[in-house]
C-alpha positions as CSV (number, residue, x, y, z in Angstrom):
1,X,-10.4,33.5,9.3
2,X,-10.4,32.2,12.9
3,X,-14.2,32.2,12.9
4,X,-14.3,30.1,9.8
5,X,-12.0,27.5,11.4
6,X,-14.3,27.3,14.4
7,X,-17.3,27.0,12.1
8,X,-15.7,24.1,10.2
9,X,-14.8,22.3,13.5
10,X,-18.4,22.8,14.7
11,X,-19.7,21.2,11.5
12,X,-17.4,18.3,12.1
13,X,-18.8,17.8,15.6
14,X,-22.3,17.6,14.1
15,X,-21.1,15.1,11.6
16,X,-19.6,13.0,14.4
17,X,-22.9,13.0,16.3
18,X,-24.7,11.9,13.1
19,X,-22.1,9.1,12.7
20,X,-22.8,8.0,16.2
21,X,-26.5,7.6,15.5
22,X,-25.8,5.8,12.2
23,X,-23.4,3.3,13.8
24,X,-26.4,1.9,15.7
25,X,-27.7,0.9,12.3
26,X,-24.7,-0.8,10.7
27,X,-26.1,-1.4,7.3
28,X,-27.3,2.1,6.8
29,X,-24.0,3.4,8.2
30,X,-22.0,1.3,5.8
31,X,-24.0,2.5,2.8
32,X,-23.7,6.2,3.9
33,X,-20.0,5.8,4.6
34,X,-19.5,4.2,1.2
35,X,-21.3,7.0,-0.6
36,X,-19.6,9.8,1.3
37,X,-16.0,8.3,1.1
38,X,-16.4,7.4,-2.6
39,X,-17.7,10.9,-3.4
40,X,-14.8,12.4,-1.5
41,X,-12.1,10.4,-3.3
42,X,-13.6,11.1,-6.8
43,X,-14.4,14.7,-6.2
44,X,-11.0,15.4,-4.7
45,X,-9.2,13.6,-7.5
46,X,-11.1,15.5,-10.1
47,X,-10.3,18.8,-8.4
48,X,-6.6,18.2,-8.4
49,X,-6.6,16.9,-12.0
50,X,-8.3,20.1,-13.2
51,X,-6.2,22.3,-11.0
52,X,-3.0,20.8,-12.5
53,X,-4.3,21.6,-16.0
54,X,-5.1,25.2,-14.9
55,X,-1.7,25.7,-13.5
56,X,0.0,24.1,-16.5
57,X,1.8,21.6,-14.3
58,X,3.9,18.7,-15.8
59,X,2.7,15.2,-15.4
60,X,6.2,13.9,-15.6
61,X,6.7,11.8,-12.4
62,X,9.8,9.9,-13.7
63,X,12.7,9.2,-11.4
64,X,14.8,11.6,-13.6
65,X,12.4,14.4,-13.0
66,X,12.1,13.8,-9.3
67,X,15.9,13.7,-8.9
68,X,16.2,17.1,-10.7
69,X,13.4,18.7,-8.6
70,X,14.9,17.4,-5.4
71,X,18.4,18.6,-6.4
72,X,17.1,22.1,-7.1
73,X,15.2,22.3,-3.8
74,X,18.1,21.1,-1.7
75,X,20.6,23.4,-3.5
76,X,18.7,26.4,-2.2
77,X,19.7,25.3,1.3
78,X,23.2,24.6,0.2
79,X,22.7,20.8,0.5
80,X,24.6,18.8,-2.2
81,X,24.2,15.1,-1.5
82,X,27.0,12.7,-2.3
83,X,27.1,8.9,-1.9
84,X,28.0,7.8,1.6
85,X,29.3,4.6,3.2
86,X,26.9,2.8,5.5
87,X,28.8,3.8,8.7
88,X,28.8,7.4,7.6
89,X,25.1,7.8,6.7
90,X,22.8,8.6,9.7
91,X,19.1,8.3,9.2
92,X,16.4,9.0,11.8
93,X,13.1,7.2,11.4
94,X,10.3,9.0,13.2
95,X,6.9,7.4,13.8
96,X,3.9,7.5,16.2
97,X,4.2,4.0,17.6
98,X,6.3,0.8,17.3
99,X,3.8,-1.3,15.4
100,X,4.8,-4.6,13.8
101,X,4.6,-2.7,10.5
102,X,7.6,-0.6,11.4
103,X,9.7,-3.1,13.4
104,X,9.3,-5.8,10.8
105,X,9.6,-3.7,7.6
106,X,11.1,-0.2,7.6
107,X,13.7,-0.3,10.4
108,X,15.5,-3.5,9.4
109,X,15.7,-2.4,5.8
110,X,17.1,1.0,6.8
111,X,19.8,-0.6,8.8
112,X,21.1,-2.4,5.7
113,X,22.2,1.0,4.4
114,X,22.8,3.3,7.3
115,X,23.2,4.0,11.0
116,X,19.6,4.3,12.2
117,X,18.1,6.1,15.1
118,X,14.3,5.8,15.8
119,X,12.1,8.3,17.4
120,X,8.8,6.8,18.5
121,X,6.7,9.4,20.3
122,X,4.5,6.8,22.0
123,X,7.6,5.8,24.0
124,X,7.6,9.2,25.5
125,X,3.9,9.1,26.6
126,X,2.4,10.9,23.5
127,X,-0.7,9.3,22.2
128,X,-2.5,10.8,19.2
129,X,-5.6,8.7,19.9
130,X,-6.2,10.3,23.3
131,X,-8.8,12.9,23.9
132,X,-7.3,16.4,23.9
133,X,-4.5,15.5,21.5
134,X,-4.1,19.1,20.2
135,X,-2.3,20.6,23.2
136,X,-0.3,17.4,23.5
137,X,0.7,17.7,19.9
138,X,2.4,21.0,20.8
139,X,4.4,19.2,23.5
140,X,5.3,16.3,21.2
141,X,6.6,18.7,18.5
142,X,8.7,20.5,21.0
143,X,10.0,17.2,22.4
144,X,10.8,15.9,18.9
145,X,12.8,19.0,18.0
146,X,14.8,18.8,21.3
147,X,15.5,15.2,20.6
148,X,16.7,15.9,17.1
149,X,18.8,18.9,18.1
150,X,20.7,16.9,20.8
151,X,21.2,13.9,18.5
152,X,22.4,16.2,15.7
153,X,25.1,17.6,17.9
154,X,26.3,14.1,18.8
155,X,26.2,12.6,15.3
156,X,25.3,14.6,12.1
157,X,21.8,13.6,10.8
158,X,21.7,13.2,7.0
159,X,18.0,12.3,6.6
160,X,14.9,12.2,8.7
161,X,12.2,9.8,7.3
162,X,8.9,10.2,9.1
163,X,5.5,8.5,9.2
164,X,4.0,11.9,10.1
165,X,1.3,13.9,8.5
166,X,-0.5,17.1,9.6
167,X,-2.1,15.3,12.5
168,X,1.3,14.7,14.0
169,X,3.8,17.4,12.9
170,X,3.5,21.1,12.2
171,X,4.7,22.7,9.0
172,X,7.0,24.9,11.2
173,X,8.6,21.8,12.7
174,X,9.5,20.4,9.4
175,X,10.8,23.8,8.2
176,X,13.0,23.9,11.3
177,X,14.5,20.5,10.5
178,X,15.2,21.7,7.0
179,X,16.9,24.8,8.3
180,X,19.3,22.6,10.3
181,X,20.7,21.2,7.1
182,X,18.8,17.9,7.4
183,X,17.0,16.3,4.4
184,X,13.4,15.4,5.2
185,X,11.1,12.8,3.7
186,X,7.7,11.4,4.7
187,X,5.7,8.4,3.8
188,X,1.9,8.6,3.3
189,X,-0.2,5.5,2.8
190,X,-3.8,6.7,3.0
191,X,-3.7,9.8,0.8
192,X,-6.4,8.8,-1.7
193,X,-9.0,9.2,1.1
194,X,-7.2,11.2,3.7
195,X,-5.0,13.7,1.8
196,X,-6.8,16.4,3.6
197,X,-8.4,14.4,6.4
198,X,-9.9,16.3,9.4
199,X,-9.4,19.9,10.3
200,X,-8.1,19.8,13.9
201,X,-7.0,23.0,15.6
202,X,-6.5,24.8,12.3
203,X,-4.4,22.0,10.8
204,X,-5.5,19.3,8.3
205,X,-4.7,15.9,9.7
206,X,-3.5,14.6,6.2
207,X,-0.4,15.7,4.3
208,X,-2.1,18.4,2.3
209,X,-0.4,21.4,4.1
210,X,2.8,19.8,5.4
211,X,3.8,18.1,2.1
212,X,5.4,21.2,0.5
213,X,7.8,21.5,3.5
214,X,9.1,18.0,3.3
215,X,11.9,17.6,0.7
216,X,10.3,14.4,-0.6
217,X,6.9,12.7,-0.1
218,X,6.4,9.0,-0.6
219,X,3.1,7.7,-1.8
220,X,2.0,4.2,-2.9
221,X,-0.9,5.6,-4.9
222,X,-0.1,6.7,-8.5
223,X,-3.4,8.8,-8.4
224,X,-2.1,10.9,-5.6
225,X,1.1,12.1,-7.2
226,X,-0.7,15.0,-8.9
227,X,-2.1,16.1,-5.5
228,X,1.4,16.7,-4.1
229,X,2.5,18.6,-7.2
230,X,-0.5,20.9,-7.1
231,X,0.2,21.6,-3.4
232,X,3.8,22.4,-4.1
233,X,5.4,19.2,-2.8
234,X,7.7,16.7,-4.5
235,X,6.3,13.2,-4.5
236,X,7.7,9.8,-5.6
237,X,5.8,6.6,-6.1
238,X,6.9,4.2,-3.4
239,X,5.0,0.9,-3.4
240,X,4.7,-1.3,-0.3
241,X,6.8,-4.4,0.0
242,X,7.6,-7.3,2.3
243,X,10.4,-8.5,4.6
244,X,11.7,-11.7,3.0
245,X,13.4,-12.6,6.3
246,X,10.1,-12.9,8.0
247,X,7.7,-13.8,5.2
248,X,8.9,-17.0,3.6
249,X,7.5,-20.4,2.8
250,X,7.1,-22.5,5.9
251,X,7.1,-25.9,4.1
252,X,3.9,-27.0,6.0
253,X,1.1,-29.1,4.4
254,X,-2.1,-27.3,3.5
255,X,-4.5,-27.0,6.4
256,X,-7.0,-24.7,4.8
257,X,-8.7,-24.4,1.4
258,X,-9.3,-20.7,1.8
259,X,-8.2,-18.4,4.6
260,X,-8.3,-14.7,5.4
261,X,-6.2,-12.7,7.9
262,X,-7.5,-9.3,8.8
263,X,-10.0,-7.4,10.9
264,X,-13.6,-8.4,10.6
265,X,-14.9,-5.2,8.9
266,X,-18.6,-5.3,8.1
267,X,-18.0,-5.5,4.3
268,X,-15.6,-8.3,4.7
269,X,-17.9,-10.2,7.0
270,X,-20.8,-9.8,4.5
271,X,-18.5,-11.0,1.7
272,X,-17.3,-14.1,3.5
273,X,-20.8,-15.0,4.7
274,X,-21.7,-15.1,1.0
275,X,-18.9,-17.6,0.3
276,X,-20.0,-19.7,3.2
277,X,-23.6,-19.9,1.9
278,X,-22.1,-21.0,-1.4
279,X,-20.3,-23.9,0.3
280,X,-16.8,-22.3,0.6
281,X,-15.4,-22.6,4.1
282,X,-13.2,-19.7,4.7
283,X,-11.0,-19.9,7.9
284,X,-10.7,-16.3,9.3
285,X,-8.2,-14.8,11.6
286,X,-8.1,-11.4,13.2
287,X,-10.0,-9.0,15.5
288,X,-13.7,-9.8,15.3
289,X,-13.5,-13.3,13.9
290,X,-14.1,-16.5,15.9
291,X,-10.4,-17.4,15.7
292,X,-9.5,-14.0,17.1
293,X,-6.3,-12.1,16.8
294,X,-3.2,-14.1,16.1
295,X,0.5,-13.4,16.7
296,X,2.7,-11.9,13.9
297,X,4.7,-15.1,13.7
298,X,1.5,-17.1,12.9
299,X,0.6,-14.9,9.9
300,X,3.1,-16.3,7.4
301,X,2.4,-19.8,8.6
302,X,-1.3,-19.3,7.6
303,X,-0.3,-17.8,4.2
304,X,1.9,-20.9,3.6
305,X,-0.6,-23.5,4.8
306,X,-3.6,-22.1,2.8
307,X,-4.4,-23.2,-0.7
308,X,-5.9,-19.8,-1.3
309,X,-5.4,-16.6,0.6
310,X,-8.1,-14.0,0.3
311,X,-7.2,-10.3,0.3
312,X,-9.2,-7.1,0.2
313,X,-7.6,-3.8,-1.0
314,X,-10.6,-1.5,-0.6
315,X,-10.1,2.0,0.6
316,X,-12.3,2.5,3.7
317,X,-15.9,1.6,2.8
318,X,-15.4,2.3,-0.9
319,X,-15.0,0.1,-4.0
320,X,-11.8,2.0,-4.8
321,X,-8.5,0.2,-4.3
322,X,-5.1,0.9,-2.8
323,X,-2.0,-1.2,-2.1
324,X,-1.8,-3.3,1.0
325,X,1.1,-5.0,2.7
326,X,-0.7,-8.3,2.2
327,X,-0.2,-7.8,-1.6
328,X,3.5,-8.6,-1.0
329,X,3.5,-10.6,2.2
330,X,1.3,-13.4,0.9
331,X,3.4,-14.0,-2.3
332,X,6.6,-13.6,-0.3
333,X,5.4,-16.3,2.1
334,X,4.8,-18.7,-0.9
335,X,1.1,-18.3,-0.7
336,X,-1.5,-18.0,-3.4
337,X,-3.3,-14.7,-3.4
338,X,-6.8,-14.0,-4.6
339,X,-7.5,-10.3,-4.1
340,X,-9.8,-7.5,-5.1
341,X,-9.0,-6.1,-8.5
342,X,-6.5,-3.3,-8.4
343,X,-5.2,-2.3,-11.8
344,X,-1.9,-1.1,-10.4
345,X,-1.1,-4.6,-9.1
346,X,-0.4,-5.4,-12.8
347,X,2.8,-3.3,-12.4
348,X,4.0,-5.6,-9.6
349,X,2.8,-9.1,-10.6
350,X,1.3,-10.7,-13.7
351,X,-2.4,-11.0,-13.1
352,X,-4.0,-14.5,-13.4
353,X,-0.5,-16.0,-13.6
354,X,1.3,-14.8,-10.4
355,X,-1.7,-13.6,-8.4
356,X,-5.5,-13.7,-9.1
357,X,-8.1,-11.0,-8.7
358,X,-11.9,-10.6,-8.6
359,X,-14.3,-7.6,-9.0
360,X,-17.2,-8.9,-7.1
361,X,-18.3,-11.8,-4.8
362,X,-19.6,-13.8,-7.8
363,X,-16.3,-13.6,-9.6
364,X,-14.5,-14.4,-6.4
365,X,-16.5,-17.6,-6.1
366,X,-15.7,-18.6,-9.7
367,X,-12.0,-18.0,-9.1
368,X,-12.0,-20.1,-5.9
369,X,-13.7,-23.1,-7.7
370,X,-11.3,-22.7,-10.6
371,X,-8.2,-22.6,-8.4
372,X,-9.1,-25.4,-6.1
373,X,-9.7,-27.6,-9.1
374,X,-6.3,-26.9,-10.7
375,X,-3.4,-27.7,-8.4
376,X,-0.8,-27.3,-11.1
377,X,-1.9,-23.8,-11.9
378,X,-1.8,-22.8,-8.3
379,X,1.7,-24.3,-7.7
380,X,3.1,-22.4,-10.7
381,X,1.5,-19.2,-9.4
382,X,3.0,-19.6,-6.0
383,X,6.4,-20.1,-7.5
384,X,6.1,-17.2,-9.9
385,X,4.8,-14.7,-7.3
386,X,7.4,-15.7,-4.8
387,X,10.2,-15.2,-7.3
388,X,8.8,-11.9,-8.5
389,X,8.5,-10.7,-4.8
390,X,12.1,-11.6,-4.0
391,X,13.4,-9.9,-7.2
392,X,11.4,-6.7,-7.0
393,X,9.4,-6.2,-3.8
394,X,11.6,-6.4,-0.7
395,X,11.9,-3.4,1.7
396,X,15.6,-3.3,1.1
397,X,14.8,-2.6,-2.6
398,X,12.4,0.2,-1.6
399,X,14.9,1.8,0.7
400,X,17.7,1.5,-1.8
401,X,15.5,3.2,-4.5
402,X,14.8,6.1,-2.1
403,X,18.5,6.6,-1.2
404,X,19.5,6.4,-4.9
405,X,17.0,9.1,-5.8
406,X,18.3,11.3,-3.1
407,X,21.9,10.6,-4.0
408,X,23.2,8.8,-0.9
409,X,23.7,5.6,-3.0
410,X,25.0,5.6,-6.5
411,X,22.6,4.6,-9.3
412,X,23.6,1.3,-10.7
């Protein structure tokens, strides 16, 4: 078994060397990456769909079913959750680093319902991007457990919510947390492509192995729900959202016809170059663009001051789509969003009324011309999308739904 693991890692080293060569030819690399990642997503999805049929697994992912599964799992550890007041509910949020994603979204929302303690391992000198992460991962897991044990003695921990997958945390670590009488949950956002991930030191970097040890797994991809069930985990659909206290209309006049905020990936650069050639000036912000990286505070200002905000929801280099924070941040900021077509967005907004989508660059160009020519349509869309975002897509609503499923908050 050990020999097979070494062989798999050796194969990955060869693949990394090939990638290094291909990166010197960007277009060829992009085409190869698109083919490989698309094949992986589709092949893996097919495998889990077929495996679920073979195992006779239910495809009922309703809230009622999830609550029942969770209740049964927790009862085996003699955990019976009852509603708690905010001051009595203690939640630990564990994450790799304090990115704006966490400080602007998850943590403030958690604090609306509980006493919150954060564990950010980068603050203690652990960096999962560093060379030689594997032995460091051992130390991080040990440090994390010591942190939790000491904290648990001072104030009982009810729930640990992590942004950890196999790259960060061991199955045994999560199991130890469970044995302390603590409920565990993990959010996973790239599981359509990285459900397995890389094999590193005998552990898959994605959630494939560790998911069955967590009491509840949170995914934003409906397609991924069946993967967790096949692997023995309980999973709940948990879409992204936006912080309405940060993303709100700035009341500024329009400065840009079309803008895009995000990293200048090759596929995006190629797409926007096409629009430029067709006479559409797109103002771009972010790493790799001429305007460069902008502050977090500047982002909602751009959303508000752009007649049209472009958005790309592609997974990696593939044409497949997944949810993005921008799906909710742009509408919450009072901006008009024109994004790649993701069928699941129809569950969040009314397409071509609240937000607008395109399937290719030609359709994007047509939509831009149509929207720039109809100010009344755009104004109605901004209003509709903002109202829908406030009503259904805040992070407080996401956290509340999670705590209701678990039983810490009564269902209304």
